[in-house]
C-alpha positions in Angstrom: -30.3 -13.6 26.1 -27.1 -11.6 24.9 -23.9 -12.2 24.6 -21.2 -9.8 24.7 -17.7 -9.5 24.1 -15.3 -8.2 26.5 -11.4 -7.8 26.8 -10.4 -8.7 30.4 -7.3 -7.6 32.4 -6.1 -10.0 34.1 -5.6 -8.7 37.8 -3.3 -11.3 39.8 -0.7 -13.9 39.0 1.7 -14.4 36.8 -0.6 -13.4 34.0 -1.0 -10.2 35.9 -1.4 -7.0 33.3 -2.1 -9.1 30.2 -5.3 -8.9 28.6 -7.8 -11.5 27.2 -10.6 -12.1 25.4 -14.1 -13.0 27.6 -17.7 -13.7 26.6 -20.6 -12.5 29.2 -24.1 -13.1 29.2 -25.4 -10.0 30.0 -28.7 -11.3 31.4 -26.3 -12.4 34.4 -24.9 -9.0 35.1 -25.5 -7.7 38.7 -23.9 -4.4 38.2 -20.8 -2.7 36.7 -19.0 0.3 38.3 -15.7 2.6 36.9 -12.2 1.2 37.4 -8.5 2.7 37.8 -7.9 1.1 34.1 -11.6 0.6 32.6 -14.6 -1.0 34.3 -15.7 -3.7 36.6 -18.3 -6.2 36.1 -19.8 -8.1 38.3 -21.6 -12.0 38.5 -22.8 -14.0 40.9 -19.4 -15.6 39.7 -17.4 -12.8 40.1 -15.9 -9.5 38.9 -14.7 -8.9 35.3 -12.1 -6.0 35.3 -12.7 -5.0 31.7 -11.0 -2.3 29.4 -14.2 -1.0 27.9 -15.2 2.1 29.6 -17.9 2.7 32.2 -19.7 4.7 30.1 -19.3 1.8 27.1 -21.3 -0.8 29.2 -23.9 2.3 29.8 -24.3 2.3 25.9 -24.5 -1.4 26.1 -26.7 -1.9 28.2 -29.3 1.0 27.1 -29.5 -0.9 23.7 -29.0 -4.5 24.8 -33.0 -4.5 25.1 -33.8 -2.4 21.6 -36.0 -0.3 23.6 -35.4 3.3 25.0 -32.9 3.3 28.1 -33.0 0.7 30.3 -30.1 2.6 32.5 -31.0 6.7 33.4 -28.5 8.9 33.7 -27.6 10.3 37.2 -28.4 13.4 36.1 -32.2 13.0 35.9 -33.2 11.3 38.9 -30.4 12.4 41.2 -32.3 15.7 41.1 -35.3 14.3 42.0 -33.5 12.6 45.3 -33.8 16.1 46.6 -37.6 16.5 46.5 -39.3 15.3 49.1 -42.5 13.6 49.4 -45.2 15.6 51.0 -47.3 13.4 53.5 -50.9 13.1 51.4 -52.9 15.4 53.9 -50.3 18.0 52.9 -51.4 18.2 49.3 
């Protein structure tokens, strides 16, 4: 297990707009995406709106296991989508 500390941005209620420190178990993260003020980390228990940028999160997840990238940059896999798969008899 690996934990990381983030700065969460409170999105509602009387504390809206304030920040607090949270620690998240990276093994429990389902996905993350960019947001208007940082990024959103999706977990089974809900979303965390954090100040860290998408690229900072991507770098963190690429290095979390100490091995070569686990997250492929979009440029490397999107270009392969346009290459149709040929049936075996046409190879």
